C-alpha positions as a printed Julia matrix, in Angstrom:
77×3 Matrix{Float64}:
 175.86   -3.74  167.14
 173.0    -1.24  165.93
 173.78    2.21  165.63
 170.3     2.97  166.11
 170.43    3.71  170.12
 173.37    5.37  170.57
 174.35    8.99  172.25
 176.93   10.42  169.56
 178.4     9.28  166.4
 181.74    8.84  167.33
 183.28    8.28  170.56
 187.13    9.25  171.29
 189.43    9.13  173.97
 191.6    12.5   174.92
 193.71   11.99  172.03
 190.64   11.92  169.36
 191.34    9.0   168.42
 188.43    7.42  167.62
 187.5     4.27  170.38
 185.73    0.78  168.62
 182.29   -0.83  169.56
 184.17   -3.09  170.86
 187.17   -5.24  170.29
 187.99   -9.24  170.33
 190.53  -11.32  170.15
 191.3   -10.66  166.75
 192.5    -7.38  168.04
 194.9    -8.37  170.77
 197.26  -11.07  170.39
 197.62  -10.65  173.88
 194.45  -12.6   174.61
 194.51  -15.64  176.16
 190.98  -16.87  175.45
 188.37  -15.0   173.47
 185.55  -13.08  175.42
 181.48  -13.07  174.25
 180.47  -10.39  172.85
 178.69   -7.57  174.99
 175.56   -8.63  175.6
 175.82  -11.95  176.27
 176.59  -14.46  179.21
 178.34  -14.87  181.24
 177.72  -10.81  180.71
 181.88  -10.19  181.48
 181.22   -6.96  179.28
 177.8    -6.16  180.34
 173.91   -6.73  180.37
 173.3    -4.48  177.18
 174.86   -4.46  173.81
 175.9    -1.25  173.64
 175.82   -0.56  176.93
 177.22    2.98  178.01
 177.46    4.59  174.19
 173.44    4.05  174.36
 172.62    5.12  178.0
 174.87    6.8   180.57
 175.21    5.78  183.76
 172.52    6.23  186.37
 172.98    6.78  189.98
 172.07    3.26  191.84
 175.49    2.12  191.05
 175.87    4.26  193.71
 172.84    2.9   196.28
 173.92    1.29  199.56
 177.28    3.9   199.56
 177.88    3.96  203.31
 174.96    5.31  205.21
 171.85    6.96  203.98
 173.45    9.74  204.04
 176.17    8.93  202.61
 174.05    8.23  199.33
 171.95   10.73  199.57
 174.9    13.24  199.52
 176.17   11.36  196.7
 173.1    11.77  194.93
 172.79   15.58  194.95
 176.22   16.06  194.28
């Protein structure tokens, strides 16, 4: 995964532990079957290789949330 399009150099959790770009079955012995890499079909990890490390969520995820009035209030929130 290329780092050129990432929003931040380092991603951490609330305990300031670094969060990896993605994890594979090698990272967790409890994983039964390997998942495809991010950006690969069937997109179980998202359609973009870097997902939201490169771009923030956009409001279109909320489109159709309740009525038109409810959606409009959410956009303004």
